[in-house]
PDB file with SEQRES, HELIX, SHEET and CRYST1 records, atoms N, CA, C and O in Angstrom:
SEQRES   1 A   81  MET LYS LYS LYS LEU ILE LYS ILE SER LYS MET ARG GLU          
SEQRES   2 A   81  HIS HIS ASP MET ILE HIS GLY ILE ARG ASN SER ILE GLU          
SEQRES   3 A   81  GLN ARG LEU SER VAL SER HIS GLY SER ALA PHE THR LYS          
SEQRES   4 A   81  GLU ILE MET ASP LYS VAL ASP LEU ILE ILE GLU ILE SER          
SEQRES   5 A   81  THR GLU MET GLY ILE ASP ILE ALA LYS LEU GLY PHE ASP          
SEQRES   6 A   81  GLY GLU VAL LYS THR ASN LEU TYR ARG ALA LYS GLN SER          
SEQRES   7 A   81  ARG ARG GLU                                                  
HELIX    1 AA1 LYS A    2  SER A   32  1                                  31    
HELIX    2 AA2 SER A   35  LEU A   62  1                                  28    
HELIX    3 AA3 ASP A   65  ARG A   80  1                                  16    
CRYST1    1.000    1.000    1.000  90.00  90.00  90.00 P 1           1          
ATOM      1  N   MET A   1       0.795  -1.239   0.006  1.00  0.00           N  
ATOM      2  CA  MET A   1      -0.008   0.045   0.048  1.00  0.00           C  
ATOM      3  C   MET A   1       0.855   1.253   0.034  1.00  0.00           C  
ATOM      4  O   MET A   1       0.545   2.243  -0.630  1.00  0.00           O  
ATOM      5  N   LYS A   2       1.946   1.191   0.762  1.00  0.00           N  
ATOM      6  CA  LYS A   2       2.804   2.416   0.846  1.00  0.00           C  
ATOM      7  C   LYS A   2       3.426   2.688  -0.520  1.00  0.00           C  
ATOM      8  O   LYS A   2       3.457   3.842  -0.947  1.00  0.00           O  
ATOM      9  N   LYS A   3       3.929   1.656  -1.228  1.00  0.00           N  
ATOM     10  CA  LYS A   3       4.504   1.905  -2.525  1.00  0.00           C  
ATOM     11  C   LYS A   3       3.475   2.504  -3.472  1.00  0.00           C  
ATOM     12  O   LYS A   3       3.836   3.350  -4.290  1.00  0.00           O  
ATOM     13  N   LYS A   4       2.208   2.102  -3.397  1.00  0.00           N  
ATOM     14  CA  LYS A   4       1.172   2.684  -4.208  1.00  0.00           C  
ATOM     15  C   LYS A   4       0.980   4.163  -3.987  1.00  0.00           C  
ATOM     16  O   LYS A   4       0.857   4.955  -4.921  1.00  0.00           O  
ATOM     17  N   LEU A   5       0.959   4.511  -2.686  1.00  0.00           N  
ATOM     18  CA  LEU A   5       0.823   5.893  -2.331  1.00  0.00           C  
ATOM     19  C   LEU A   5       1.976   6.777  -2.827  1.00  0.00           C  
ATOM     20  O   LEU A   5       1.786   7.921  -3.239  1.00  0.00           O  
ATOM     21  N   ILE A   6       3.170   6.194  -2.767  1.00  0.00           N  
ATOM     22  CA  ILE A   6       4.375   6.843  -3.253  1.00  0.00           C  
ATOM     23  C   ILE A   6       4.304   7.138  -4.770  1.00  0.00           C  
ATOM     24  O   ILE A   6       4.646   8.212  -5.264  1.00  0.00           O  
ATOM     25  N   LYS A   7       3.821   6.067  -5.468  1.00  0.00           N  
ATOM     26  CA  LYS A   7       3.677   6.192  -6.980  1.00  0.00           C  
ATOM     27  C   LYS A   7       2.607   7.280  -7.244  1.00  0.00           C  
ATOM     28  O   LYS A   7       2.794   8.177  -8.066  1.00  0.00           O  
ATOM     29  N   ILE A   8       1.546   7.166  -6.554  1.00  0.00           N  
ATOM     30  CA  ILE A   8       0.479   8.261  -6.738  1.00  0.00           C  
ATOM     31  C   ILE A   8       0.986   9.625  -6.536  1.00  0.00           C  
ATOM     32  O   ILE A   8       0.728  10.528  -7.333  1.00  0.00           O  
ATOM     33  N   SER A   9       1.738   9.798  -5.433  1.00  0.00           N  
ATOM     34  CA  SER A   9       2.309  11.098  -5.165  1.00  0.00           C  
ATOM     35  C   SER A   9       3.278  11.521  -6.226  1.00  0.00           C  
ATOM     36  O   SER A   9       3.314  12.704  -6.565  1.00  0.00           O  
ATOM     37  N   LYS A  10       4.046  10.650  -6.758  1.00  0.00           N  
ATOM     38  CA  LYS A  10       5.004  10.955  -7.868  1.00  0.00           C  
ATOM     39  C   LYS A  10       4.194  11.340  -9.122  1.00  0.00           C  
ATOM     40  O   LYS A  10       4.562  12.284  -9.821  1.00  0.00           O  
ATOM     41  N   MET A  11       3.155  10.658  -9.396  1.00  0.00           N  
ATOM     42  CA  MET A  11       2.308  10.944 -10.518  1.00  0.00           C  
ATOM     43  C   MET A  11       1.660  12.338 -10.392  1.00  0.00           C  
ATOM     44  O   MET A  11       1.507  13.036 -11.395  1.00  0.00           O  
ATOM     45  N   ARG A  12       1.293  12.732  -9.213  1.00  0.00           N  
ATOM     46  CA  ARG A  12       0.771  14.095  -8.986  1.00  0.00           C  
ATOM     47  C   ARG A  12       1.809  15.161  -9.208  1.00  0.00           C  
ATOM     48  O   ARG A  12       1.514  16.249  -9.703  1.00  0.00           O  
ATOM     49  N   GLU A  13       2.999  14.844  -8.844  1.00  0.00           N  
ATOM     50  CA  GLU A  13       4.104  15.784  -8.993  1.00  0.00           C  
ATOM     51  C   GLU A  13       4.377  15.960 -10.506  1.00  0.00           C  
ATOM     52  O   GLU A  13       4.566  17.072 -10.999  1.00  0.00           O  
ATOM     53  N   HIS A  14       4.389  14.865 -11.184  1.00  0.00           N  
ATOM     54  CA  HIS A  14       4.579  14.896 -12.637  1.00  0.00           C  
ATOM     55  C   HIS A  14       3.499  15.723 -13.350  1.00  0.00           C  
ATOM     56  O   HIS A  14       3.792  16.564 -14.199  1.00  0.00           O  
ATOM     57  N   HIS A  15       2.249  15.455 -12.978  1.00  0.00           N  
ATOM     58  CA  HIS A  15       1.078  16.057 -13.495  1.00  0.00           C  
ATOM     59  C   HIS A  15       1.246  17.627 -13.248  1.00  0.00           C  
ATOM     60  O   HIS A  15       1.041  18.413 -14.173  1.00  0.00           O  
ATOM     61  N   ASP A  16       1.596  18.030 -12.076  1.00  0.00           N  
ATOM     62  CA  ASP A  16       1.698  19.436 -11.718  1.00  0.00           C  
ATOM     63  C   ASP A  16       2.906  20.055 -12.594  1.00  0.00           C  
ATOM     64  O   ASP A  16       2.819  21.187 -13.070  1.00  0.00           O  
ATOM     65  N   MET A  17       3.947  19.298 -12.757  1.00  0.00           N  
ATOM     66  CA  MET A  17       5.121  19.797 -13.478  1.00  0.00           C  
ATOM     67  C   MET A  17       4.730  20.012 -14.944  1.00  0.00           C  
ATOM     68  O   MET A  17       5.037  21.047 -15.536  1.00  0.00           O  
ATOM     69  N   ILE A  18       4.059  19.030 -15.508  1.00  0.00           N  
ATOM     70  CA  ILE A  18       3.644  19.151 -16.897  1.00  0.00           C  
ATOM     71  C   ILE A  18       2.765  20.395 -17.082  1.00  0.00           C  
ATOM     72  O   ILE A  18       2.975  21.178 -18.009  1.00  0.00           O  
ATOM     73  N   HIS A  19       1.790  20.566 -16.199  1.00  0.00           N  
ATOM     74  CA  HIS A  19       0.866  21.672 -16.396  1.00  0.00           C  
ATOM     75  C   HIS A  19       1.540  22.990 -16.071  1.00  0.00           C  
ATOM     76  O   HIS A  19       1.138  24.023 -16.607  1.00  0.00           O  
ATOM     77  N   GLY A  20       2.522  22.996 -15.236  1.00  0.00           N  
ATOM     78  CA  GLY A  20       3.321  24.245 -14.919  1.00  0.00           C  
ATOM     79  C   GLY A  20       4.141  24.578 -16.170  1.00  0.00           C  
ATOM     80  O   GLY A  20       4.192  25.748 -16.548  1.00  0.00           O  
ATOM     81  N   ILE A  21       4.758  23.646 -16.805  1.00  0.00           N  
ATOM     82  CA  ILE A  21       5.492  23.926 -18.081  1.00  0.00           C  
ATOM     83  C   ILE A  21       4.492  24.397 -19.086  1.00  0.00           C  
ATOM     84  O   ILE A  21       4.704  25.444 -19.698  1.00  0.00           O  
ATOM     85  N   ARG A  22       3.407  23.682 -19.295  1.00  0.00           N  
ATOM     86  CA  ARG A  22       2.383  24.189 -20.185  1.00  0.00           C  
ATOM     87  C   ARG A  22       1.969  25.611 -20.029  1.00  0.00           C  
ATOM     88  O   ARG A  22       1.894  26.386 -20.982  1.00  0.00           O  
ATOM     89  N   ASN A  23       1.686  25.945 -18.728  1.00  0.00           N  
ATOM     90  CA  ASN A  23       1.292  27.316 -18.429  1.00  0.00           C  
ATOM     91  C   ASN A  23       2.387  28.355 -18.676  1.00  0.00           C  
ATOM     92  O   ASN A  23       2.131  29.481 -19.101  1.00  0.00           O  
ATOM     93  N   SER A  24       3.574  27.941 -18.400  1.00  0.00           N  
ATOM     94  CA  SER A  24       4.765  28.828 -18.680  1.00  0.00           C  
ATOM     95  C   SER A  24       4.851  29.073 -20.196  1.00  0.00           C  
ATOM     96  O   SER A  24       5.061  30.208 -20.624  1.00  0.00           O  
ATOM     97  N   ILE A  25       4.692  28.026 -21.004  1.00  0.00           N  
ATOM     98  CA  ILE A  25       4.799  28.194 -22.435  1.00  0.00           C  
ATOM     99  C   ILE A  25       3.699  29.152 -22.917  1.00  0.00           C  
ATOM    100  O   ILE A  25       3.931  30.036 -23.742  1.00  0.00           O  
ATOM    101  N   GLU A  26       2.542  28.949 -22.389  1.00  0.00           N  
ATOM    102  CA  GLU A  26       1.316  29.795 -22.809  1.00  0.00           C  
ATOM    103  C   GLU A  26       1.576  31.296 -22.437  1.00  0.00           C  
ATOM    104  O   GLU A  26       1.312  32.190 -23.242  1.00  0.00           O  
ATOM    105  N   GLN A  27       2.099  31.550 -21.203  1.00  0.00           N  
ATOM    106  CA  GLN A  27       2.320  32.910 -20.782  1.00  0.00           C  
ATOM    107  C   GLN A  27       3.430  33.539 -21.650  1.00  0.00           C  
ATOM    108  O   GLN A  27       3.291  34.705 -22.019  1.00  0.00           O  
ATOM    109  N   ARG A  28       4.501  32.845 -21.989  1.00  0.00           N  
ATOM    110  CA  ARG A  28       5.573  33.411 -22.729  1.00  0.00           C  
ATOM    111  C   ARG A  28       5.092  33.675 -24.229  1.00  0.00           C  
ATOM    112  O   ARG A  28       5.422  34.697 -24.829  1.00  0.00           O  
ATOM    113  N   LEU A  29       4.376  32.790 -24.729  1.00  0.00           N  
ATOM    114  CA  LEU A  29       3.817  32.958 -26.112  1.00  0.00           C  
ATOM    115  C   LEU A  29       2.827  34.199 -26.093  1.00  0.00           C  
ATOM    116  O   LEU A  29       2.889  35.018 -27.010  1.00  0.00           O  
ATOM    117  N   SER A  30       1.998  34.332 -25.153  1.00  0.00           N  
ATOM    118  CA  SER A  30       0.964  35.330 -25.162  1.00  0.00           C  
ATOM    119  C   SER A  30       1.633  36.754 -25.009  1.00  0.00           C  
ATOM    120  O   SER A  30       1.031  37.741 -25.431  1.00  0.00           O  
ATOM    121  N   VAL A  31       2.821  36.867 -24.434  1.00  0.00           N  
ATOM    122  CA  VAL A  31       3.524  38.126 -24.332  1.00  0.00           C  
ATOM    123  C   VAL A  31       3.987  38.614 -25.736  1.00  0.00           C  
ATOM    124  O   VAL A  31       3.908  39.806 -26.031  1.00  0.00           O  
ATOM    125  N   SER A  32       4.448  37.722 -26.558  1.00  0.00           N  
ATOM    126  CA  SER A  32       5.023  38.201 -27.831  1.00  0.00           C  
ATOM    127  C   SER A  32       4.263  37.820 -29.039  1.00  0.00           C  
ATOM    128  O   SER A  32       4.704  38.137 -30.144  1.00  0.00           O  
ATOM    129  N   HIS A  33       3.103  37.132 -28.913  1.00  0.00           N  
ATOM    130  CA  HIS A  33       2.364  36.686 -30.127  1.00  0.00           C  
ATOM    131  C   HIS A  33       0.835  36.959 -29.853  1.00  0.00           C  
ATOM    132  O   HIS A  33       0.390  37.135 -28.719  1.00  0.00           O  
ATOM    133  N   GLY A  34       0.137  36.977 -30.910  1.00  0.00           N  
ATOM    134  CA  GLY A  34      -1.313  37.134 -30.743  1.00  0.00           C  
ATOM    135  C   GLY A  34      -2.087  35.969 -30.184  1.00  0.00           C  
ATOM    136  O   GLY A  34      -1.548  34.868 -30.073  1.00  0.00           O  
ATOM    137  N   SER A  35      -3.272  36.171 -29.848  1.00  0.00           N  
ATOM    138  CA  SER A  35      -4.077  35.090 -29.160  1.00  0.00           C  
ATOM    139  C   SER A  35      -4.321  33.901 -30.154  1.00  0.00           C  
ATOM    140  O   SER A  35      -4.331  32.745 -29.733  1.00  0.00           O  
ATOM    141  N   ALA A  36      -4.499  34.174 -31.366  1.00  0.00           N  
ATOM    142  CA  ALA A  36      -4.720  33.023 -32.303  1.00  0.00           C  
ATOM    143  C   ALA A  36      -3.533  32.145 -32.517  1.00  0.00           C  
ATOM    144  O   ALA A  36      -3.666  30.929 -32.657  1.00  0.00           O  
ATOM    145  N   PHE A  37      -2.383  32.736 -32.545  1.00  0.00           N  
ATOM    146  CA  PHE A  37      -1.184  31.987 -32.663  1.00  0.00           C  
ATOM    147  C   PHE A  37      -0.878  31.152 -31.372  1.00  0.00           C  
ATOM    148  O   PHE A  37      -0.527  29.973 -31.428  1.00  0.00           O  
ATOM    149  N   THR A  38      -1.040  31.863 -30.185  1.00  0.00           N  
ATOM    150  CA  THR A  38      -0.851  31.222 -28.956  1.00  0.00           C  
ATOM    151  C   THR A  38      -1.841  30.032 -28.865  1.00  0.00           C  
ATOM    152  O   THR A  38      -1.425  28.946 -28.463  1.00  0.00           O  
ATOM    153  N   LYS A  39      -3.022  30.185 -29.191  1.00  0.00           N  
ATOM    154  CA  LYS A  39      -4.078  29.166 -29.130  1.00  0.00           C  
ATOM    155  C   LYS A  39      -3.627  27.970 -30.001  1.00  0.00           C  
ATOM    156  O   LYS A  39      -3.676  26.823 -29.558  1.00  0.00           O  
ATOM    157  N   GLU A  40      -3.195  28.249 -31.223  1.00  0.00           N  
ATOM    158  CA  GLU A  40      -2.795  27.243 -32.158  1.00  0.00           C  
ATOM    159  C   GLU A  40      -1.666  26.400 -31.515  1.00  0.00           C  
ATOM    160  O   GLU A  40      -1.754  25.172 -31.525  1.00  0.00           O  
ATOM    161  N   ILE A  41      -0.610  27.029 -30.956  1.00  0.00           N  
ATOM    162  CA  ILE A  41       0.460  26.340 -30.325  1.00  0.00           C  
ATOM    163  C   ILE A  41       0.060  25.519 -29.176  1.00  0.00           C  
ATOM    164  O   ILE A  41       0.439  24.354 -29.054  1.00  0.00           O  
ATOM    165  N   MET A  42      -0.721  26.128 -28.314  1.00  0.00           N  
ATOM    166  CA  MET A  42      -1.175  25.464 -27.097  1.00  0.00           C  
ATOM    167  C   MET A  42      -2.018  24.220 -27.384  1.00  0.00           C  
ATOM    168  O   MET A  42      -1.951  23.230 -26.656  1.00  0.00           O  
ATOM    169  N   ASP A  43      -2.850  24.290 -28.508  1.00  0.00           N  
ATOM    170  CA  ASP A  43      -3.614  23.111 -28.952  1.00  0.00           C  
ATOM    171  C   ASP A  43      -2.693  21.973 -29.261  1.00  0.00           C  
ATOM    172  O   ASP A  43      -3.006  20.816 -28.981  1.00  0.00           O  
ATOM    173  N   LYS A  44      -1.515  22.302 -29.858  1.00  0.00           N  
ATOM    174  CA  LYS A  44      -0.513  21.400 -30.284  1.00  0.00           C  
ATOM    175  C   LYS A  44       0.102  20.780 -28.998  1.00  0.00           C  
ATOM    176  O   LYS A  44       0.302  19.568 -28.919  1.00  0.00           O  
ATOM    177  N   VAL A  45       0.381  21.598 -28.049  1.00  0.00           N  
ATOM    178  CA  VAL A  45       1.011  21.137 -26.816  1.00  0.00           C  
ATOM    179  C   VAL A  45       0.011  20.268 -26.040  1.00  0.00           C  
ATOM    180  O   VAL A  45       0.426  19.265 -25.460  1.00  0.00           O  
ATOM    181  N   ASP A  46      -1.215  20.587 -26.005  1.00  0.00           N  
ATOM    182  CA  ASP A  46      -2.243  19.792 -25.364  1.00  0.00           C  
ATOM    183  C   ASP A  46      -2.330  18.378 -26.050  1.00  0.00           C  
ATOM    184  O   ASP A  46      -2.493  17.350 -25.392  1.00  0.00           O  
ATOM    185  N   LEU A  47      -2.215  18.401 -27.372  1.00  0.00           N  
ATOM    186  CA  LEU A  47      -2.310  17.106 -28.169  1.00  0.00           C  
ATOM    187  C   LEU A  47      -1.078  16.226 -27.814  1.00  0.00           C  
ATOM    188  O   LEU A  47      -1.190  15.008 -27.675  1.00  0.00           O  
ATOM    189  N   ILE A  48       0.103  16.888 -27.674  1.00  0.00           N  
ATOM    190  CA  ILE A  48       1.304  16.125 -27.314  1.00  0.00           C  
ATOM    191  C   ILE A  48       1.036  15.438 -25.916  1.00  0.00           C  
ATOM    192  O   ILE A  48       1.230  14.235 -25.743  1.00  0.00           O  
ATOM    193  N   ILE A  49       0.593  16.259 -24.969  1.00  0.00           N  
ATOM    194  CA  ILE A  49       0.268  15.718 -23.611  1.00  0.00           C  
ATOM    195  C   ILE A  49      -0.655  14.540 -23.708  1.00  0.00           C  
ATOM    196  O   ILE A  49      -0.433  13.513 -23.068  1.00  0.00           O  
ATOM    197  N   GLU A  50      -1.707  14.681 -24.517  1.00  0.00           N  
ATOM    198  CA  GLU A  50      -2.769  13.702 -24.628  1.00  0.00           C  
ATOM    199  C   GLU A  50      -2.140  12.374 -25.221  1.00  0.00           C  
ATOM    200  O   GLU A  50      -2.264  11.298 -24.637  1.00  0.00           O  
ATOM    201  N   ILE A  51      -1.475  12.512 -26.388  1.00  0.00           N  
ATOM    202  CA  ILE A  51      -0.867  11.358 -27.012  1.00  0.00           C  
ATOM    203  C   ILE A  51       0.173  10.704 -26.139  1.00  0.00           C  
ATOM    204  O   ILE A  51       0.305   9.481 -26.111  1.00  0.00           O  
ATOM    205  N   SER A  52       0.923  11.543 -25.414  1.00  0.00           N  
ATOM    206  CA  SER A  52       1.970  10.937 -24.543  1.00  0.00           C  
ATOM    207  C   SER A  52       1.278  10.093 -23.503  1.00  0.00           C  
ATOM    208  O   SER A  52       1.678   8.950 -23.282  1.00  0.00           O  
ATOM    209  N   THR A  53       0.238  10.621 -22.845  1.00  0.00           N  
ATOM    210  CA  THR A  53      -0.519   9.799 -21.846  1.00  0.00           C  
ATOM    211  C   THR A  53      -1.033   8.506 -22.425  1.00  0.00           C  
ATOM    212  O   THR A  53      -0.876   7.444 -21.823  1.00  0.00           O  
ATOM    213  N   GLU A  54      -1.633   8.585 -23.565  1.00  0.00           N  
ATOM    214  CA  GLU A  54      -2.195   7.341 -24.185  1.00  0.00           C  
ATOM    215  C   GLU A  54      -1.052   6.351 -24.514  1.00  0.00           C  
ATOM    216  O   GLU A  54      -1.235   5.142 -24.372  1.00  0.00           O  
ATOM    217  N   MET A  55       0.109   6.844 -24.946  1.00  0.00           N  
ATOM    218  CA  MET A  55       1.252   6.035 -25.259  1.00  0.00           C  
ATOM    219  C   MET A  55       1.684   5.321 -23.897  1.00  0.00           C  
ATOM    220  O   MET A  55       1.914   4.112 -23.880  1.00  0.00           O  
ATOM    221  N   GLY A  56       1.782   6.092 -22.796  1.00  0.00           N  
ATOM    222  CA  GLY A  56       2.234   5.539 -21.558  1.00  0.00           C  
ATOM    223  C   GLY A  56       1.353   4.447 -21.095  1.00  0.00           C  
ATOM    224  O   GLY A  56       1.848   3.428 -20.612  1.00  0.00           O  
ATOM    225  N   ILE A  57      -0.032   4.614 -21.225  1.00  0.00           N  
ATOM    226  CA  ILE A  57      -0.955   3.586 -20.915  1.00  0.00           C  
ATOM    227  C   ILE A  57      -0.772   2.243 -21.805  1.00  0.00           C  
ATOM    228  O   ILE A  57      -0.806   1.112 -21.320  1.00  0.00           O  
ATOM    229  N   ASP A  58      -0.590   2.508 -23.069  1.00  0.00           N  
ATOM    230  CA  ASP A  58      -0.346   1.350 -23.973  1.00  0.00           C  
ATOM    231  C   ASP A  58       0.906   0.659 -23.626  1.00  0.00           C  
ATOM    232  O   ASP A  58       0.957  -0.571 -23.624  1.00  0.00           O  
ATOM    233  N   ILE A  59       1.989   1.450 -23.311  1.00  0.00           N  
ATOM    234  CA  ILE A  59       3.301   0.888 -23.076  1.00  0.00           C  
ATOM    235  C   ILE A  59       3.204  -0.032 -21.796  1.00  0.00           C  
ATOM    236  O   ILE A  59       3.759  -1.131 -21.767  1.00  0.00           O  
ATOM    237  N   ALA A  60       2.511   0.443 -20.793  1.00  0.00           N  
ATOM    238  CA  ALA A  60       2.297  -0.318 -19.505  1.00  0.00           C  
ATOM    239  C   ALA A  60       1.412  -1.554 -19.811  1.00  0.00           C  
ATOM    240  O   ALA A  60       1.665  -2.628 -19.264  1.00  0.00           O  
ATOM    241  N   LYS A  61       0.454  -1.431 -20.614  1.00  0.00           N  
ATOM    242  CA  LYS A  61      -0.438  -2.608 -20.924  1.00  0.00           C  
ATOM    243  C   LYS A  61       0.381  -3.687 -21.667  1.00  0.00           C  
ATOM    244  O   LYS A  61       0.227  -4.879 -21.402  1.00  0.00           O  
ATOM    245  N   LEU A  62       1.223  -3.267 -22.567  1.00  0.00           N  
ATOM    246  CA  LEU A  62       2.009  -4.286 -23.429  1.00  0.00           C  
ATOM    247  C   LEU A  62       3.241  -4.755 -22.710  1.00  0.00           C  
ATOM    248  O   LEU A  62       3.922  -5.633 -23.239  1.00  0.00           O  
ATOM    249  N   GLY A  63       3.599  -4.228 -21.509  1.00  0.00           N  
ATOM    250  CA  GLY A  63       4.710  -4.725 -20.766  1.00  0.00           C  
ATOM    251  C   GLY A  63       6.102  -4.237 -21.208  1.00  0.00           C  
ATOM    252  O   GLY A  63       7.103  -4.884 -20.901  1.00  0.00           O  
ATOM    253  N   PHE A  64       6.172  -3.123 -21.911  1.00  0.00           N  
ATOM    254  CA  PHE A  64       7.437  -2.557 -22.309  1.00  0.00           C  
ATOM    255  C   PHE A  64       8.008  -1.597 -21.390  1.00  0.00           C  
ATOM    256  O   PHE A  64       8.877  -0.832 -21.808  1.00  0.00           O  
ATOM    257  N   ASP A  65       7.617  -1.546 -20.163  1.00  0.00           N  
ATOM    258  CA  ASP A  65       8.015  -0.552 -19.147  1.00  0.00           C  
ATOM    259  C   ASP A  65       9.522  -0.452 -18.996  1.00  0.00           C  
ATOM    260  O   ASP A  65      10.078   0.640 -18.881  1.00  0.00           O  
ATOM    261  N   GLY A  66      10.182  -1.617 -18.998  1.00  0.00           N  
ATOM    262  CA  GLY A  66      11.636  -1.685 -18.767  1.00  0.00           C  
ATOM    263  C   GLY A  66      12.355  -0.941 -19.816  1.00  0.00           C  
ATOM    264  O   GLY A  66      13.200  -0.087 -19.546  1.00  0.00           O  
ATOM    265  N   GLU A  67      11.995  -1.288 -21.084  1.00  0.00           N  
ATOM    266  CA  GLU A  67      12.717  -0.697 -22.273  1.00  0.00           C  
ATOM    267  C   GLU A  67      12.472   0.817 -22.269  1.00  0.00           C  
ATOM    268  O   GLU A  67      13.388   1.601 -22.521  1.00  0.00           O  
ATOM    269  N   VAL A  68      11.246   1.214 -21.985  1.00  0.00           N  
ATOM    270  CA  VAL A  68      10.965   2.674 -21.991  1.00  0.00           C  
ATOM    271  C   VAL A  68      11.801   3.382 -20.947  1.00  0.00           C  
ATOM    272  O   VAL A  68      12.409   4.411 -21.238  1.00  0.00           O  
ATOM    273  N   LYS A  69      11.844   2.846 -19.726  1.00  0.00           N  
ATOM    274  CA  LYS A  69      12.582   3.459 -18.689  1.00  0.00           C  
ATOM    275  C   LYS A  69      14.133   3.624 -19.039  1.00  0.00           C  
ATOM    276  O   LYS A  69      14.772   4.625 -18.714  1.00  0.00           O  
ATOM    277  N   THR A  70      14.655   2.574 -19.715  1.00  0.00           N  
ATOM    278  CA  THR A  70      16.032   2.685 -20.163  1.00  0.00           C  
ATOM    279  C   THR A  70      16.245   3.726 -21.195  1.00  0.00           C  
ATOM    280  O   THR A  70      17.249   4.439 -21.172  1.00  0.00           O  
ATOM    281  N   ASN A  71      15.265   3.838 -22.158  1.00  0.00           N  
ATOM    282  CA  ASN A  71      15.462   4.791 -23.163  1.00  0.00           C  
ATOM    283  C   ASN A  71      15.168   6.258 -22.581  1.00  0.00           C  
ATOM    284  O   ASN A  71      15.757   7.229 -23.057  1.00  0.00           O  
ATOM    285  N   LEU A  72      14.326   6.378 -21.635  1.00  0.00           N  
ATOM    286  CA  LEU A  72      14.095   7.649 -20.984  1.00  0.00           C  
ATOM    287  C   LEU A  72      15.381   8.140 -20.207  1.00  0.00           C  
ATOM    288  O   LEU A  72      15.778   9.303 -20.266  1.00  0.00           O  
ATOM    289  N   TYR A  73      15.978   7.170 -19.494  1.00  0.00           N  
ATOM    290  CA  TYR A  73      17.165   7.445 -18.749  1.00  0.00           C  
ATOM    291  C   TYR A  73      18.256   7.934 -19.750  1.00  0.00           C  
ATOM    292  O   TYR A  73      18.963   8.902 -19.468  1.00  0.00           O  
ATOM    293  N   ARG A  74      18.382   7.261 -20.908  1.00  0.00           N  
ATOM    294  CA  ARG A  74      19.409   7.670 -21.898  1.00  0.00           C  
ATOM    295  C   ARG A  74      19.152   9.036 -22.397  1.00  0.00           C  
ATOM    296  O   ARG A  74      20.075   9.841 -22.527  1.00  0.00           O  
ATOM    297  N   ALA A  75      17.805   9.349 -22.708  1.00  0.00           N  
ATOM    298  CA  ALA A  75      17.390  10.632 -23.210  1.00  0.00           C  
ATOM    299  C   ALA A  75      17.720  11.763 -22.203  1.00  0.00           C  
ATOM    300  O   ALA A  75      18.161  12.849 -22.579  1.00  0.00           O  
ATOM    301  N   LYS A  76      17.489  11.462 -20.935  1.00  0.00           N  
ATOM    302  CA  LYS A  76      17.797  12.457 -19.871  1.00  0.00           C  
ATOM    303  C   LYS A  76      19.245  12.780 -19.774  1.00  0.00           C  
ATOM    304  O   LYS A  76      19.642  13.940 -19.666  1.00  0.00           O  
ATOM    305  N   GLN A  77      20.085  11.674 -19.814  1.00  0.00           N  
ATOM    306  CA  GLN A  77      21.539  11.804 -19.765  1.00  0.00           C  
ATOM    307  C   GLN A  77      22.000  12.581 -20.998  1.00  0.00           C  
ATOM    308  O   GLN A  77      22.854  13.458 -20.864  1.00  0.00           O  
ATOM    309  N   SER A  78      21.481  12.305 -22.179  1.00  0.00           N  
ATOM    310  CA  SER A  78      21.919  13.009 -23.374  1.00  0.00           C  
ATOM    311  C   SER A  78      21.568  14.542 -23.229  1.00  0.00           C  
ATOM    312  O   SER A  78      22.391  15.405 -23.535  1.00  0.00           O  
ATOM    313  N   ARG A  79      20.359  14.832 -22.767  1.00  0.00           N  
ATOM    314  CA  ARG A  79      19.961  16.221 -22.628  1.00  0.00           C  
ATOM    315  C   ARG A  79      20.891  16.968 -21.635  1.00  0.00           C  
ATOM    316  O   ARG A  79      21.120  18.167 -21.794  1.00  0.00           O  
ATOM    317  N   ARG A  80      21.398  16.297 -20.665  1.00  0.00           N  
ATOM    318  CA  ARG A  80      22.251  16.953 -19.584  1.00  0.00           C  
ATOM    319  C   ARG A  80      23.585  17.294 -20.094  1.00  0.00           C  
ATOM    320  O   ARG A  80      24.250  18.215 -19.620  1.00  0.00           O  
ATOM    321  N   GLU A  81      24.009  16.473 -21.158  1.00  0.00           N  
ATOM    322  CA  GLU A  81      25.414  16.701 -21.720  1.00  0.00           C  
ATOM    323  C   GLU A  81      25.480  17.898 -22.529  1.00  0.00           C  
ATOM    324  O   GLU A  81      26.541  18.228 -23.057  1.00  0.00           O  
TER     325      GLU A  81                                                      
END                                                                             
């Protein structure tokens, strides 16, 4: 039960982080661009979030979690370099 609560807490943190990044993008765009352009870009950002969520669900269902975690780790390491 404790592991499940920790996972739920981490998911909430990730959710908050994603929406914080999304809101930051929207604020920065709205400062230098019109509302139509900002809406167009934010619709695309929302679509990315939606598709990523669906992919995560499918990956978990198909049992590819380990491979994805490895690739994610590599991507994070590459971004840091």
